[in-house]
C-alpha positions in Angstrom: 3.9 -9.6 -29.6 3.6 -8.1 -33.1 3.0 -4.5 -34.1 1.2 -3.3 -37.1 1.9 0.0 -38.7 -0.8 2.1 -36.9 -0.2 0.7 -33.4 3.3 1.9 -32.6 1.8 3.8 -29.6 1.0 0.4 -27.9 4.6 0.1 -27.2 4.8 2.9 -24.8 5.9 1.8 -21.3 6.7 -1.6 -22.7 10.2 -3.0 -21.8 12.8 -2.3 -24.5 13.4 -6.0 -25.2 9.9 -6.7 -25.9 9.5 -3.6 -28.1 12.6 -4.4 -30.1 11.3 -8.0 -30.6 7.9 -6.7 -31.8 9.7 -4.4 -34.3 12.0 -7.1 -35.7 12.7 -6.7 -39.3 12.2 -2.8 -38.9 14.9 -0.4 -39.0 15.4 1.1 -35.4 17.0 4.1 -33.9 17.1 4.0 -30.1 18.2 6.7 -27.6 18.2 6.7 -23.7 16.7 9.7 -22.0 18.5 10.5 -18.8 18.5 13.4 -16.2 21.2 15.9 -16.2 24.1 15.0 -13.9 25.4 11.6 -12.8 22.7 9.2 -12.2 22.3 5.5 -12.1 19.4 4.0 -14.0 17.5 1.5 -11.9 14.7 -1.0 -12.9 13.6 -2.0 -16.4 14.5 0.1 -19.5 11.2 1.1 -21.1 9.9 2.8 -24.1 8.9 6.4 -23.4 8.2 7.6 -27.0 7.7 6.0 -30.4 7.7 7.8 -33.7 8.5 7.0 -37.4 11.3 9.0 -38.8 12.9 9.4 -42.3 16.4 8.0 -42.5 17.8 8.8 -45.9 15.2 7.3 -48.4 13.9 4.9 -45.8 11.7 4.9 -42.8 12.8 3.9 -39.2 11.1 3.6 -35.9 12.6 5.8 -33.3 12.4 4.6 -29.7 13.2 6.9 -26.8 13.9 4.8 -23.7 14.2 5.6 -20.1 14.7 3.6 -16.8 11.9 3.1 -14.2 13.9 5.3 -11.8 17.2 7.0 -11.2 19.5 7.1 -8.2 21.9 10.0 -7.8 25.5 8.6 -8.2 28.1 10.5 -5.8 31.5 10.9 -7.5 34.8 11.5 -5.9 34.5 15.1 -7.1 31.2 15.6 -5.3 32.6 14.2 -2.1 35.7 16.5 -2.3 33.5 19.6 -2.9 31.4 18.7 0.1 34.5 18.3 2.2 35.9 21.7 1.0 32.5 23.4 1.7 32.3 21.9 5.2 35.9 23.1 6.0 35.3 26.5 4.7 32.1 26.8 6.8 34.0 25.9 9.9 36.6 28.5 9.3 39.4 26.1 8.5 
């Protein structure tokens, strides 16, 4: 897969590995968009947004990536808070 200057939007929803391969030789900036809280990304990492940005005196292609889905990840702090709430509601 090769990408011309005007067709960066063709990369939206493409897997990140394929997008980075298509953009080889170009300066890249990548970030991962994630929900607030403690979540575990699931599935493929895909391109959500593409835009050309100025980095100093050069241009770079900025990719915003996200997983196909997210699962809430319970932490020990979450479990402890639920135990305390359960105890308080039972009058103990």
